C-alpha positions as CSV (number, residue, x, y, z in Angstrom):
1,M,9.5,36.2,-13.3
2,K,9.6,34.8,-9.5
3,T,12.4,36.3,-7.2
4,I,15.2,34.1,-6.0
5,Q,13.3,33.7,-2.3
6,E,10.2,32.3,-4.0
7,I,12.2,30.1,-6.2
8,N,14.0,29.0,-3.3
9,A,10.6,28.6,-1.2
10,I,9.3,26.5,-3.7
11,R,12.2,24.2,-4.1
12,D,12.4,23.7,-0.2
13,R,8.5,22.8,-0.5
14,V,9.3,20.3,-3.5
15,K,12.4,18.6,-1.4
16,K,9.8,18.1,1.8
17,E,7.1,16.5,-0.6
18,I,9.8,14.2,-2.3
19,A,11.1,13.3,1.0
20,N,7.5,12.5,2.4
21,R,6.9,10.3,-0.7
22,N,10.1,8.2,0.0
23,N,9.0,7.4,3.2
24,T,9.5,3.6,3.4
25,K,8.3,3.0,6.4
26,A,4.7,3.9,5.6
27,T,2.2,1.6,4.0
28,R,1.4,3.2,0.5
29,I,-2.2,2.6,-1.2
30,V,-1.6,3.9,-4.5
31,V,-5.0,4.5,-6.6
32,G,-4.5,4.4,-10.7
33,F,-5.9,8.1,-11.5
34,A,-5.0,8.5,-15.3
35,T,-8.1,8.9,-17.4
36,C,-9.0,5.3,-17.6
37,G,-9.0,4.9,-13.9
38,I,-11.1,7.9,-13.3
39,A,-13.5,6.6,-16.1
40,A,-14.1,3.4,-14.4
41,G,-14.4,4.7,-10.8
42,A,-11.2,5.5,-9.2
43,T,-12.7,8.5,-7.6
44,P,-15.0,6.8,-5.2
45,V,-12.5,4.0,-4.6
46,F,-9.9,6.5,-3.3
47,D,-12.6,8.2,-1.1
48,A,-13.4,4.8,0.1
49,F,-9.9,3.7,1.1
50,V,-9.7,7.4,3.1
51,T,-12.9,6.7,4.8
52,E,-11.6,3.0,5.9
53,V,-8.4,4.0,6.7
54,K,-9.6,6.5,9.0
55,K,-12.4,4.4,10.3
56,H,-9.7,1.8,11.5
57,N,-7.5,4.3,12.9
58,L,-4.6,3.0,10.7
59,K,-1.4,5.1,11.4
60,N,1.2,5.2,9.0
61,V,-0.8,4.2,6.0
62,E,-0.8,6.7,3.1
63,V,-3.4,6.7,0.4
64,I,-2.3,8.7,-2.6
65,K,-3.1,9.1,-6.4
66,S,-0.7,8.1,-9.0
67,G,-1.2,8.2,-13.0
68,C,-1.3,5.3,-15.3
69,L,-0.5,1.8,-13.3
70,G,-0.3,0.3,-17.0
71,M,-3.5,-2.0,-17.4
72,C,-6.4,0.0,-18.2
73,K,-8.8,-3.0,-18.7
74,Y,-8.4,-4.0,-15.0
75,E,-9.5,-0.3,-13.8
76,P,-10.0,0.8,-11.0
77,M,-6.5,-0.7,-9.7
78,V,-5.1,-0.1,-6.5
79,E,-1.4,-1.3,-5.7
80,I,-0.7,-1.8,-2.0
81,L,2.9,-1.5,-1.0
82,V,4.0,-2.6,2.9
83,P,7.4,-2.5,3.8
84,G,9.3,-5.6,3.5
85,E,6.5,-7.3,1.7
86,N,5.8,-7.9,-2.2
87,E,3.7,-5.5,-3.8
88,V,0.0,-6.3,-4.3
89,T,-2.3,-5.3,-7.1
90,Y,-6.0,-5.5,-6.8
91,V,-8.2,-4.7,-10.0
92,H,-11.8,-4.0,-10.8
93,L,-12.3,-2.4,-7.6
94,T,-15.6,-0.7,-6.4
95,P,-16.1,1.0,-3.1
96,D,-17.9,-2.1,-1.6
97,K,-14.7,-4.1,-2.0
98,V,-12.6,-1.8,-0.4
99,A,-13.8,-2.3,3.2
100,K,-13.0,-6.1,2.8
101,I,-9.5,-5.2,1.3
102,V,-8.8,-3.0,4.0
103,E,-10.1,-5.1,6.9
104,Q,-8.4,-8.2,5.7
105,H,-5.4,-7.2,4.0
106,L,-4.3,-4.1,6.4
107,V,-5.4,-5.2,9.4
108,N,-5.1,-8.7,9.2
109,G,-2.4,-9.3,6.9
110,K,-4.1,-11.4,4.4
111,V,-4.3,-10.7,0.7
112,C,-7.8,-10.9,-1.0
113,S,-6.8,-13.1,-3.5
114,E,-10.4,-13.0,-5.2
115,F,-9.6,-8.9,-6.3
116,L,-6.4,-9.9,-7.8
117,I,-5.8,-10.6,-11.7
118,Q,-7.3,-14.1,-12.2
119,E,-5.9,-16.3,-14.9
120,A,-8.3,-17.0,-17.7
């Protein structure tokens, strides 16, 4: 059993984490990390985003992991949420594609349409 002090400390830590998650001023790069995403290569894609964000010295950009993004056949998938803009979902990603997405989308503000879901 936890003491009340330990429980309060856990509560305070979780409240801080939740507040950080709800930072609407930050651009969020959300990498799908359910079993299907991991099996399809989400880990190296996540690592590539972290590297590219640091390389470009992008401030106020968070690279985070998520559970299932809902479309297993398109994994690895990444959602990019820029405040005030529509959400963009990139599919079938590889680490090689990440550099182009960061450069084109996050640095220059242009969506990389070739990495979006294509109609058949």
